[in-house]
C-alpha positions in Angstrom: 0.0 0.0 0.0 1.2 3.5 -0.7 2.8 5.1 2.3 1.1 8.5 2.6 3.9 9.6 4.9 6.4 9.6 2.0 4.1 12.2 0.2 4.0 14.7 3.0 6.6 17.0 1.2 4.3 17.0 -1.8 1.5 19.0 -0.1 0.3 21.7 -2.5 -2.4 24.2 -2.7 -5.9 23.8 -4.2 -5.7 25.3 -7.6 -6.8 28.9 -7.0 -9.9 30.2 -8.9 -8.9 32.7 -11.6 -11.6 34.7 -13.3 -10.8 35.4 -16.9 -10.3 39.0 -17.7 -12.4 40.9 -20.3 -9.5 40.9 -22.7 -6.5 38.7 -23.4 -3.6 39.7 -21.2 -0.1 39.9 -22.5 2.2 37.0 -21.8 4.4 39.3 -19.8 1.5 40.5 -17.6 0.4 36.9 -17.1 3.9 35.9 -16.1 4.0 38.7 -13.5 0.6 37.6 -12.1 1.7 34.0 -11.9 5.0 35.0 -10.2 3.1 37.1 -7.6 0.8 34.2 -6.9 3.7 31.8 -6.4 5.4 34.2 -4.0 2.2 34.6 -2.1 1.6 30.9 -2.0 5.2 30.4 -0.6 4.4 32.7 2.2 1.2 30.9 3.1 0.9 27.9 5.3 -0.2 24.6 3.8 -3.3 24.8 5.9 -4.3 28.1 4.3 -3.5 26.8 0.8 -5.8 23.8 1.2 -8.6 25.6 3.0 -12.2 25.1 1.9 -13.4 27.9 4.0 -14.6 30.3 1.2 -15.2 27.7 -1.5 -18.8 27.7 -2.7 -18.6 24.0 -3.4 -16.1 21.7 -1.6 -15.9 18.3 0.2 -16.6 18.0 3.9 -13.3 17.5 5.8 -12.4 17.1 9.5 -10.8 20.6 9.7 -12.0 22.6 6.7 -8.8 21.7 4.8 -8.2 19.4 1.9 -5.7 16.6 2.0 -2.5 17.0 0.0 -2.7 16.9 -3.8 -0.7 14.2 -5.6 2.5 15.4 -7.3 4.7 13.4 -9.6 8.0 14.0 -7.8 8.0 11.0 -5.4 10.1 8.1 -6.9 8.4 4.8 -6.6 4.8 6.1 -7.1 2.6 5.5 -10.1 2.5 9.3 -10.6 6.3 9.6 -10.8 6.6 6.7 -13.3 3.8 8.2 -15.4 5.2 11.7 -15.8 9.0 10.8 -15.7 8.8 7.9 -18.1 5.4 6.6 -19.4 4.2 9.8 -21.0 7.3 10.0 -23.2 8.3 6.4 -23.7 5.0 4.7 -23.9 2.6 7.3 -25.2 4.4 10.2 -27.0 6.6 7.8 -29.0 3.5 5.8 -30.1 1.6 8.9 -31.0 4.6 10.0 -33.2 4.6 6.7 -35.0 0.8 6.6 -35.5 0.8 10.2 -36.8 4.0 10.1 -38.9 2.1 11.3 -42.0 1.1 14.5 -40.2 4.6 15.1 -38.9 6.1 14.5 -42.3 3.7 16.9 -44.0 4.0 19.7 -41.4 7.5 20.8 -40.3 6.1 23.1 -37.6 4.3 20.1 -36.1 7.4 18.0 -36.2 9.4 20.7 -34.5 6.7 21.2 -31.8 6.7 17.4 -31.2 10.4 17.3 -30.9 10.3 20.2 -28.4 7.7 18.4 -26.3 9.8 15.2 -26.3 12.8 17.2 -25.1 10.8 18.7 -22.2 9.6 15.3 -21.1 13.1 13.9 -21.3 14.1 16.4 -18.6 10.8 16.6 -16.7 12.4 17.1 -13.4 14.0 20.4 -14.5 11.8 21.8 -17.4 9.0 24.2 -16.4 5.5 24.3 -17.8 4.7 27.1 -20.2 1.3 28.5 -21.3 -0.6 26.8 -24.1 0.1 28.6 -27.3 -2.8 30.2 -29.1 -3.4 27.3 -31.5 -7.0 28.3 -32.4 -8.6 26.2 -29.7 -11.5 27.8 -27.9 -10.2 26.6 -24.6 -6.7 28.3 -24.7 -7.6 31.3 -22.7 -9.3 29.2 -20.0 -6.4 26.9 -19.8 -3.9 29.7 -19.4 -5.9 31.8 -17.0 -7.7 29.2 -14.9 -6.1 25.8 -15.2 -2.3 26.0 -15.6 -1.5 29.6 -14.7 -0.7 28.8 -11.1 1.9 26.2 -12.2 3.7 28.1 -15.0 7.3 28.0 -13.9 6.9 24.8 -12.0 8.5 21.6 -13.4 6.5 18.8 -14.9 7.2 16.7 -11.8 6.4 19.4 -9.3 3.1 20.2 -10.8 0.0 18.3 -9.6 -0.1 14.9 -11.3 -3.6 15.4 -12.8 -2.7 18.8 -14.2 0.5 17.5 -15.8 -1.3 14.6 -17.5 -4.1 16.7 -19.0 -1.6 19.4 -19.9 0.4 16.8 -21.7 -2.5 15.7 -23.9 -3.4 19.3 -24.6 0.2 19.9 -25.7 -0.1 17.0 -28.1 -3.1 18.7 -29.8 -1.2 22.0 -29.9 1.9 20.3 -31.5 -0.2 18.5 -34.1 -2.3 21.6 -35.0 -5.6 19.9 -34.1 -7.4 23.2 -33.8 -5.6 24.7 -36.9 -6.1 24.3 -40.6 -3.0 22.2 -41.4 -2.6 18.4 -42.0 -3.4 17.6 -38.4 -6.6 19.7 -38.2 -9.4 17.8 -36.3 -7.5 14.6 -36.7 -7.7 12.4 -33.7 -4.0 11.5 -32.9 -5.2 8.3 -31.1 -7.6 7.1 -33.8 -5.4 4.1 -34.7 -5.6 2.8 -31.1 -9.3 3.4 -31.0 -9.9 1.6 -34.3 -7.8 -1.3 -33.0 -9.7 -1.4 -29.7 -13.1 -1.4 -31.4 -12.1 -4.2 -33.7 -10.6 -6.2 -30.9 -13.7 -6.1 -28.8 -16.0 -7.7 -31.4 -16.0 -11.1 -29.7 -16.7 -9.7 -26.3 -19.5 -7.6 -27.7 -20.8 -10.7 -29.4 -21.1 -12.3 -26.0 -22.8 -9.3 -24.5 -25.4 -8.5 -27.2 -27.6 -11.6 -26.6 -28.0 -10.7 -23.0 -29.1 -7.2 -23.9 -31.4 -8.4 -26.6 -33.0 -10.9 -24.3 -33.8 -8.1 -21.8 -35.1 -5.9 -24.6 -37.4 -8.6 -26.0 -38.5 -10.0 -22.6 -41.3 -9.0 -20.3 -40.0 -9.9 -16.8 -41.4 -8.7 -13.6 -40.0 -5.9 -11.4 -37.6 -8.3 -9.5 -36.2 -9.5 -12.8 -35.7 -5.9 -14.0 -33.9 -5.0 -10.8 -31.6 -8.0 -11.0 -30.8 -7.3 -14.7 -30.2 -3.6 -14.0 -27.7 -4.6 -11.3 -26.0 -6.9 -13.8 -25.5 -4.1 -16.3 -24.3 -1.7 -13.6 -21.5 -4.3 -12.9 -21.0 -4.7 -16.6 -20.4 -1.0 -16.9 -17.9 -1.1 -14.0 -15.8 -4.0 -15.2 -15.7 -2.7 -18.7 -13.3 -0.1 -17.2 -11.2 -3.0 -15.9 -11.2 -4.7 -19.2 -9.8 -1.8 -21.1 -6.4 -3.0 -19.8 -6.8 -6.3 -21.7 -8.4 -5.6 -25.0 -6.0 -3.3 -26.8 -4.1 -5.3 -29.5 -0.4 -5.9 -29.0 2.2 -7.2 -31.3 3.5 -10.7 -30.9 2.0 -14.1 -30.1 0.1 -15.2 -27.0 0.9 -18.2 -25.0 -1.6 -20.3 -27.0 0.2 -19.3 -30.2 -2.4 -17.0 -31.6 -1.4 -13.5 -32.6 -2.7 -10.1 -33.6 -6.3 -9.1 -33.7 -7.8 -12.6 -33.1 -5.7 -13.0 -30.0 -6.8 -9.7 -28.6 -10.5 -10.5 -29.3 -10.1 -13.8 -27.5 -8.5 -12.0 -24.5 -11.4 -9.5 -24.5 -14.1 -12.2 -24.4 -12.2 -14.1 -21.7 -11.7 -11.0 -19.7 -15.4 -10.2 -19.9 -16.5 -13.6 -18.6 -13.8 -13.6 -15.9 -14.8 -10.1 -14.7 -18.4 -11.0 -14.3 -17.5 -14.2 -12.3 -15.0 -12.4 -10.1 -17.0 -9.2 -9.7 -18.2 -9.5 -6.2 -14.9 -10.8 -4.9 -13.1 -7.8 -6.4 -15.4 -5.2 -5.1 -14.1 -3.2 -2.2 -17.5 -1.3 -1.8 -20.7 -2.4 -3.5 -23.8 -0.2 -3.8 -24.9 -1.9 -7.0 -28.2 -3.1 -5.6 -29.1 0.3 -4.3 -28.0 1.9 -7.5 -30.2 -0.4 -9.6 -33.2 0.5 -7.4 -32.5 4.2 -7.8 -32.2 3.9 -11.6 -35.6 2.2 -11.7 -37.3 4.8 -9.4 -40.4 6.4 -11.1 -39.7 10.0 -11.9 -36.0 9.6 -12.3 -36.2 10.5 -16.0 -32.9 12.3 -16.6 -29.7 10.2 -16.2 -26.3 11.5 -17.1 -23.2 9.4 -17.7 -19.8 11.1 -17.7 -18.2 8.6 -20.0 -14.5 7.5 -19.9 -12.9 5.2 -22.4 -13.8 4.1 -25.9 -13.5 0.4 -27.0 -15.2 -2.3 -25.0 -15.6 -0.1 -22.0 -17.8 2.3 -24.1 -19.8 -0.8 -25.3 -20.4 -1.7 -21.7 -21.4 1.9 -20.8 -23.8 2.0 -23.7 -25.2 -1.4 -22.6 -26.1 0.2 -19.2 -27.6 3.2 -21.0 -29.6 0.7 -23.2 -30.8 -1.2 -20.2 -32.0 2.0 -18.6 -34.1 3.0 -21.6 -35.5 -0.4 -22.0 -36.5 -0.8 -18.4 -38.0 2.7 -18.1 -39.9 2.3 -21.4 -41.4 -0.9 -20.1 -42.4 0.8 -16.8 -44.2 3.5 -18.7 -45.9 1.0 -20.9 -47.3 -0.8 -17.8 -48.0 2.1 -15.5 -48.4 5.4 -17.4 -48.1 5.7 -21.1 -48.2 9.5 -20.8 -45.1 9.6 -18.5 -42.0 11.3 -19.9 -39.5 9.0 -21.5 -36.2 8.5 -19.7 -33.3 10.3 -21.4 -29.7 9.2 -20.9 -27.2 12.0 -21.6 -23.7 10.8 -22.6 -21.3 13.4 -21.4 -18.2 12.9 -23.7 -15.0 14.7 -24.3 -15.0 17.6 -26.8 -11.5 16.7 -28.1 -9.0 13.7 -27.9 -7.4 13.1 -24.5 -5.9 10.2 -22.6 -5.5 8.1 -25.7 -8.8 6.1 -25.4 -11.2 8.6 -23.9 -14.5 8.7 -25.8 -15.7 11.6 -28.0 -19.0 12.0 -29.8 -17.6 10.4 -32.9 -16.4 7.4 -30.9 -20.0 6.7 -29.7 -21.3 6.9 -33.3 -18.4 4.8 -34.6 -19.2 2.1 -32.1 -22.9 2.1 -33.0 -22.1 2.0 -36.7 -19.6 -0.9 -36.3 -22.1 -2.9 -34.4 -24.9 -2.3 -36.9 -22.5 -3.5 -39.6 -21.5 -6.6 -37.7 -22.0 -10.0 -39.4 -23.2 -11.3 -36.0 -27.0 -10.9 -36.0 -27.3 -10.2 -32.2 -24.6 -7.5 -32.3 -26.2 -5.9 -35.4 -29.6 -5.9 -33.7 -28.2 -4.2 -30.7 -26.5 -1.6 -32.8 -29.7 -0.9 -34.7 -31.6 -0.4 -31.4 -28.8 1.9 -30.2 -29.0 4.0 -33.4 -32.8 4.3 -32.7 -32.1 5.6 -29.2 -29.9 8.4 -30.7 -32.4 9.3 -33.4 -35.4 9.3 -31.0 -33.6 11.4 -28.4 -33.6 8.7 -25.7 -29.8 9.1 -25.9 -28.3 12.6 -26.1 -24.6 12.8 -26.9 -23.2 16.0 -25.2 -19.5 16.9 -25.7 -17.9 19.5 -23.4 -14.4 20.8 -23.1 -14.6 20.6 -19.3 -14.5 16.7 -19.4 -11.1 17.0 -21.0 -9.6 19.3 -18.3 -8.0 18.7 -14.9 -10.0 20.9 -12.4 -11.6 19.0 -9.5 -15.3 18.5 -10.1 -16.1 20.9 -7.2 -14.4 23.6 -9.3 -16.3 23.0 -12.5 -17.4 26.1 -14.3 -21.0 27.2 -13.8 -22.4 25.8 -17.1 -20.8 22.4 -16.7 -22.0 22.1 -13.1 -25.4 23.3 -14.2 -25.5 20.5 -16.8 -24.9 17.9 -14.1 -27.4 19.6 -11.7 -30.2 19.1 -14.2 -29.8 15.3 -14.0 -31.8 13.1 -11.7 -28.8 10.8 -11.4 -25.2 11.2 -12.7 -23.0 8.1 -13.3 -19.3 8.9 -13.1 -17.3 6.4 -15.0 -13.6 5.5 -14.9 -10.5 6.2 -13.0 -9.6 9.7 -14.4 -13.1 11.0 -13.8 -12.9 9.5 -10.3 -9.6 11.3 -9.6 -11.3 14.6 -10.5 -14.2 13.7 -8.2 -11.6 13.4 -5.4 -9.5 16.4 -6.6 -6.6 13.9 -7.1 -5.8 14.2 -3.4 -4.6 11.8 -0.8 -7.8 11.1 1.2 -7.6 8.5 3.9 -8.9 5.4 2.1 -11.7 5.0 4.8 -13.0 8.6 4.5 -16.7 8.2 3.7 -17.5 8.7 0.1 -20.5 10.8 1.1 -18.2 13.4 2.8 -15.7 13.6 -0.1 -18.5 13.9 -2.8 -20.8 16.0 -0.6 -20.4 19.0 -3.0 -21.8 17.1 -6.0 -24.9 18.8 -7.6 -27.0 15.7 -8.2 -27.5 12.1 -6.9 -24.3 10.3 -7.8 -23.2 6.8 -8.8 -19.4 6.3 -9.2 -18.2 3.2 -11.0 -14.4 2.9 -10.8 -11.8 0.2 -11.1 -8.6 1.3 -9.2 -5.8 2.5 -11.5 -4.3 5.2 -9.3 -2.9 5.5 -5.8 -5.9 7.2 -4.2 -9.4 6.5 -3.1 -12.1 6.9 -0.5 -15.0 4.9 1.0 -12.8 1.8 1.3 -13.0 0.1 4.7 -9.7 -0.7 6.3 -10.4 -4.4 6.3 -11.1 -4.3 2.6 -7.9 -2.4 1.9 -5.9 -5.0 3.9 -7.5 -7.8 1.9 -6.7 -6.2 -1.4 -3.1 -5.5 -0.2 -2.7 -9.2 0.8 -4.1 -10.3 -2.6 -2.0 -8.0 -4.8 0.8 -6.6 -2.7 2.0 -3.2 -3.8 -0.2 -3.0 -7.0 -3.8 -3.3 -5.8 -4.4 0.4 -6.3 -3.1 0.5 -9.8 -3.6 -2.8 -11.6 -7.3 -2.6 -12.2 -8.2 -5.8 -10.4 -10.3 -4.1 -7.7 -13.3 -1.8 -8.0 -15.9 0.2 -6.2 -19.6 0.9 -6.8 -20.4 4.0 -4.7 -23.9 5.5 -4.7 -24.8 8.8 -3.0 -28.5 9.4 -3.2 -28.5 12.9 -1.7 -25.1 14.8 -1.6 -25.0 17.1 1.4 -23.9 20.1 -0.6 -24.6 23.3 1.5 -20.9 24.2 1.7 -21.7 27.7 2.8 -23.6 26.4 5.9 -21.0 23.8 6.6 -18.2 26.4 6.5 -19.6 27.9 9.6 -18.3 24.9 11.5 -14.7 25.7 10.7 -15.0 29.1 12.5 -16.0 27.3 15.7 -13.0 27.7 18.1 -14.6 27.5 21.5 -14.6 24.7 24.0 -14.7 21.2 22.5 -13.9 22.5 19.0 -11.6 19.7 18.0 -11.4 18.5 14.3 -13.9 15.7 14.7 -16.5 17.9 16.5 -16.2 20.5 13.8 -16.7 18.0 11.1 -19.8 16.6 12.8 -21.1 20.1 13.3 -20.6 20.7 9.6 -22.7 17.6 8.9 -25.4 18.8 11.2 -25.5 22.3 9.6 -25.6 20.9 6.1 -28.4 18.5 7.1 -30.5 21.3 8.6 -29.9 23.5 5.5 -31.0 20.6 3.2 -34.1 20.1 5.4 -34.9 23.8 5.0 -34.4 23.5 1.2 -36.7 20.5 1.1 -39.4 22.3 3.1 -39.1 25.3 0.8 -39.7 23.0 -2.2 -42.7 21.5 -0.5 -44.2 24.9 0.3 -43.7 26.0 -3.3 -45.9 23.0 -4.3 -48.3 23.4 -1.4 -51.3 24.5 -3.6 -50.9 21.2 -5.5 -50.4 19.1 -2.4 -52.8 20.9 0.0 -54.1 17.7 1.5 -50.5 16.7 2.5 -49.2 20.1 3.7 -51.9 22.4 4.8 -54.5 22.3 7.5 -54.6 20.4 10.8 -53.0 17.0 11.4 -56.0 14.7 12.1 -58.4 17.3 13.6 -58.0 20.7 15.1 -58.2 19.2 18.6 -55.0 17.2 18.1 -52.2 18.7 20.2 -48.4 18.4 20.1 -46.1 17.9 23.1 -46.3 21.6 23.9 -50.1 21.6 23.9 -50.4 23.6 20.6 -52.8 22.5 17.9 -50.8 20.3 15.5 -50.8 21.4 11.9 -49.8 19.3 8.9 -47.0 21.6 8.0 -45.5 21.2 11.5 -45.4 17.5 11.0 -44.0 17.8 7.5 -41.2 20.2 8.7 -40.4 17.9 11.7 -40.1 14.9 9.4 -37.7 16.7 7.0 -35.5 17.8 9.8 -35.5 14.5 11.7 -34.8 12.5 8.6 -32.0 14.8 7.5 -30.3 14.6 10.9 -30.7 10.9 11.0 -29.1 10.5 7.6 -26.1 12.7 8.6 -25.2 10.4 11.5 -23.9 13.1 13.7 -26.9 13.5 16.0 -27.6 11.1 18.8 -30.7 12.5 20.4 -33.5 14.6 18.8 -36.2 16.4 20.7 -39.1 18.2 19.0 -42.5 19.4 20.1 -43.9 17.2 17.3 -42.4 14.1 18.9 -43.9 12.5 21.9 -40.6 11.5 23.4 -36.9 12.2 22.8 -35.8 10.1 19.8 -32.4 8.4 19.4 -31.2 9.0 15.9 -27.7 7.6 15.8 -25.9 5.8 18.6 -22.6 7.2 17.4 -23.7 10.8 17.1 -22.2 13.5 19.4 -24.9 16.2 19.2 -28.3 16.6 20.8 
């Protein structure tokens, strides 16, 4: 297991918010601003740099401060190996080979590629520079809000997630992706994606009949719930299998080689993953997630998609199962109910080699429709129908290809997620952004870390980086004993984490960090933050109920029972009193920080949580 103590020197600030100016600043002025910020940061304590005190959206922490961000300057870590070696040796060299025609046709691109290679060869000493104005609509935002605080820092001394996303953005800059030359709008990773799509044909052939049986069947609610849980797990382990399906040169142990061998490995990995699923889960909310997906009224579901290839096939399988199940519910119960819509949030440009864009979704569907396998073709035809009917919406955004923590998403991106009734976060890179790529104690509750999220949340992640949360200590020990030293990075283990009601209410919770009186230790402040957030959410729920009161008068207005009914204080008990009490009591129960609860609407003192510290 990663020793967090070795990373103490790597503590860095939360990336500061920078509001874009009304006009493009000169590079000299930008450099002066960045230098001033670095000098100011040097003078600040690490506690101040990591403070969530004034953040409008932030995780709940024991002391109002974030844990250290992961840098790439600690030898022996996956982050160090990635930035000091893998980006150059395994990825950049391969991109150069696969895009030799572009580099041969464009001397400027070839020179830019050589310069990037030279920087990575000396990553411990070469500093980051701003993204050049290459025609991309994201350049200004990158330079003023994403990388500006790290200009002048080396590749290794910059937060790991920033370095990685910056690397892929520099590849696009070098190849002229946003320009009008030979590399314009040409996906530099297309060869890998094509190979991955071809290689997953056999695994897709194994999956398609299961989907088609569900689409053509007419099972009861229990069967639908079991099937939905299956496809939640299929979506999860598709992320695991993206390690196995990419074609590689050379022969396998059985003597097969090339695409056929990769396809066989993909099919075998798929079956193995389903069999081993429960054994490899370190946290499993898949049953609760399946129930949530099938809840009536949950008509807008978003999926922040990760990789192309078979992982994308598995994600689309889950999206297909959602539409099928919800259509069947409407057919049985209310044909006038709105149809469920699954929004596929994909990257607006190539990143991380295999990450899915809009074209990759369409290429996958088209390849399946053209498959000689009848079951695969039928699935592809149905998926094409989902897109054409609006049951699936493909929504690319630049923010999904950027390194900011999800609690610092720009307003429009956060708003897009807030509109969903459930958001599915897929994959390791997205999960890292969910955690801010910071070293949380592994047993930190998922609900506290993701408390800022703007909608109900389902995270599906196989572990491929040395960070996490919501993993009980016993499970971490088991994983370490099974795969010593590699269990956090080898993709064997996964988590299904469902958060039905993120606490949010960061402004209310922030009050707790200002409590410095008697008994104000870190644990008590965190529990106070949970209590304040719970009360704020209860107030918000009551406000929503009042807004709908004319439509729900029988539930919310008038007396409870009859006007002679009295509460514990002797007052006539009104329905709204009971409703408000229920909201507050239920919210405080859910937060787990309140042991005893007294209200004039309750006949006796109620024990809410035996482990709570507040009354």
